[in-house]
Backbone bond lengths (Angstrom), bond angles and torsions (degrees), N, CA, C in turn:
res aa  C-N    CA-C-N  psi(-1)  N-CA   C-N-CA  omega(-1)  CA-C   N-CA-C  phi
1 M - - - 1.474 - - 1.389 111.87 -
2 T 1.352 121.33 136.13 1.384 122.01 177.78 1.458 113.21 -75.57
3 I 1.232 123.22 167.62 1.381 128.29 170.30 1.542 116.19 -58.86
4 E 1.379 112.86 -41.28 1.462 123.44 -179.71 1.694 106.50 -63.81
5 R 1.271 110.72 -47.66 1.544 106.38 176.31 1.471 116.98 -73.98
6 M 1.358 122.47 -19.60 1.422 120.08 174.40 1.488 104.86 -73.53
7 I 1.292 127.75 -39.52 1.470 129.46 -173.96 1.543 102.63 -65.65
8 R 1.311 118.40 -48.15 1.558 119.78 -176.88 1.540 104.66 -59.75
9 A 1.300 122.53 -44.73 1.450 124.39 178.80 1.387 113.26 -57.87
10 L 1.392 114.93 -51.59 1.469 119.22 179.62 1.565 117.49 -62.49
11 A 1.365 113.59 -31.31 1.422 116.78 175.46 1.634 112.66 -73.40
12 G 1.223 108.03 -38.24 1.563 110.36 178.59 1.444 115.35 -73.54
13 T 1.399 115.80 -31.28 1.495 121.14 172.45 1.525 113.04 -62.68
14 L 1.430 112.01 -43.24 1.387 117.91 -177.52 1.557 115.66 -67.69
15 V 1.354 108.68 -36.14 1.550 115.21 -179.94 1.501 109.31 -69.90
16 L 1.467 117.36 -44.39 1.446 120.26 -178.24 1.603 108.70 -68.22
17 T 1.186 115.43 -38.92 1.492 119.58 178.95 1.559 114.15 -61.39
18 S 1.409 111.06 -41.22 1.401 111.64 -176.15 1.660 109.29 -74.73
19 L 1.360 112.47 -34.61 1.469 111.74 169.93 1.503 122.73 -57.37
20 V 1.337 111.10 -40.31 1.464 119.84 176.29 1.545 106.00 -67.04
21 L 1.310 121.00 -47.69 1.502 121.48 -176.46 1.647 105.37 -67.14
22 S 1.252 119.38 -30.84 1.530 118.17 -176.45 1.587 106.44 -70.21
23 V 1.255 120.12 -29.63 1.491 125.67 176.61 1.524 110.76 -71.08
24 Y 1.356 111.78 -54.20 1.455 115.21 -169.77 1.539 118.32 -92.72
25 V 1.303 113.79 -20.39 1.517 119.28 -177.50 1.557 113.56 -113.50
26 S 1.315 113.28 -66.96 1.489 116.87 -173.51 1.487 105.66 -155.75
27 K 1.359 114.60 143.06 1.420 120.09 173.15 1.530 112.64 -68.72
28 N 1.405 120.35 -13.32 1.466 121.07 176.14 1.474 110.85 -66.92
29 W 1.425 120.42 -15.85 1.450 119.79 178.28 1.565 110.39 -65.66
30 L 1.237 118.15 -14.62 1.536 121.88 178.08 1.493 111.86 -63.65
31 W 1.362 112.66 -25.06 1.505 115.63 174.14 1.519 114.35 -61.71
32 L 1.267 115.98 -28.79 1.513 116.53 -177.66 1.591 109.50 -72.48
33 A 1.476 112.59 -35.96 1.331 113.32 175.19 1.746 114.34 -71.59
34 A 1.243 109.52 -31.12 1.505 111.84 173.61 1.517 109.92 -67.79
35 F 1.345 117.53 -35.85 1.541 116.69 -179.98 1.509 110.75 -69.41
36 V 1.360 119.34 -37.35 1.406 119.99 177.65 1.610 110.20 -65.48
37 G 1.286 109.95 -43.46 1.447 112.14 -177.68 1.555 110.84 -63.38
38 A 1.372 116.25 -39.10 1.457 122.18 179.07 1.497 109.15 -58.85
39 N 1.454 114.69 -47.63 1.410 120.94 -176.53 1.689 109.63 -63.50
40 L 1.257 117.09 -39.76 1.463 121.88 178.46 1.442 105.89 -61.28
41 L 1.303 123.65 -45.81 1.464 129.18 178.95 1.470 109.83 -60.30
42 Q 1.244 118.40 -51.59 1.438 123.13 -176.08 1.645 109.67 -65.87
43 S 1.228 116.79 -35.91 1.529 123.50 178.38 1.656 104.26 -63.89
44 S 1.343 119.33 -38.25 1.410 116.37 -170.21 1.505 105.84 -81.43
45 L 1.324 121.68 -23.84 1.424 122.13 174.03 1.494 118.62 -77.25
46 T 1.378 114.13 -43.59 1.407 119.42 -169.34 1.708 111.46 -104.71
47 R 1.328 114.78 -3.94 1.434 119.00 -177.88 1.462 117.86 58.89
48 W 1.356 113.88 26.94 1.498 123.64 -174.17 1.555 101.76 -132.02
49 C 1.362 115.15 122.51 1.399 121.64 178.38 1.501 114.67 -116.98
50 L 1.264 123.24 121.79 1.538 125.96 -177.78 1.509 106.20 -66.77
51 A 1.353 118.08 -44.54 1.461 116.30 -179.39 1.470 113.64 -60.01
52 E 1.383 116.90 -36.10 1.394 117.51 177.59 1.515 117.45 -63.88
53 S 1.528 111.99 -39.56 1.299 116.29 177.40 1.543 113.63 -65.07
54 I 1.282 118.98 -33.44 1.351 127.34 -176.60 1.593 110.67 -70.29
55 L 1.325 106.64 -46.07 1.533 111.94 -178.61 1.547 110.97 -71.90
56 R 1.318 119.56 -27.76 1.466 115.50 176.77 1.396 115.35 -75.90
57 K 1.426 118.29 -27.05 1.440 122.51 167.90 1.442 117.41 -68.25
58 I 1.435 118.23 -38.59 1.348 123.17 174.27 1.528 112.86 -65.19
59 L 1.416 117.68 -44.19 1.369 117.50 -175.77 1.508 111.95 -92.29
60 N 1.188 118.83 4.43 1.568 128.95 179.62 1.462 108.61 52.87
61 R 1.314 115.33 59.86 1.531 122.49 175.24 1.504 113.40 -114.86
62 P 1.314 121.34 137.83 1.417 117.66 176.20 1.381 116.26 -62.04
63 A 1.416 116.06 153.04 1.490 119.38 177.10 1.436 112.71 -65.64
64 S 1.385 115.94 155.26 1.426 116.35 173.47 1.517 114.21 -80.80
65 S 1.269 118.88 165.54 1.373 122.59 -166.76 1.596 112.29 -70.13
66 N 1.294 115.85 -28.45 1.388 122.73 -177.52 1.496 114.33 -93.36
67 G 1.260 115.45 -9.34 1.567 122.15 179.48 1.421 113.74 88.94
68 C 1.260 119.77 -9.55 1.488 122.48 177.30 1.487 110.03 -145.22
69 S 1.281 120.46 149.77 1.466 128.41 -175.56 1.584 105.45 -59.56
70 S 1.259 119.90 136.56 1.403 123.08 -176.33 1.612 105.32 -81.76
71 V 1.290 121.43 140.60 1.345 131.94 -176.50 1.410 113.51 -100.12
């Protein structure tokens, strides 16, 4: 699985998890969905992705040439 697909899977999982938790636990879990959305927006504007940096360190893969996964 590529880093790009892992990031998309992680973002989707976090958003869906926060929605489920907001229904059954507390509405404050919606802040997690807002945080993920803000990071996606920031990544599209700056071409730097925090999740990509973290995943590359965990998986011990070199950084891409443009600093963000190509879409």
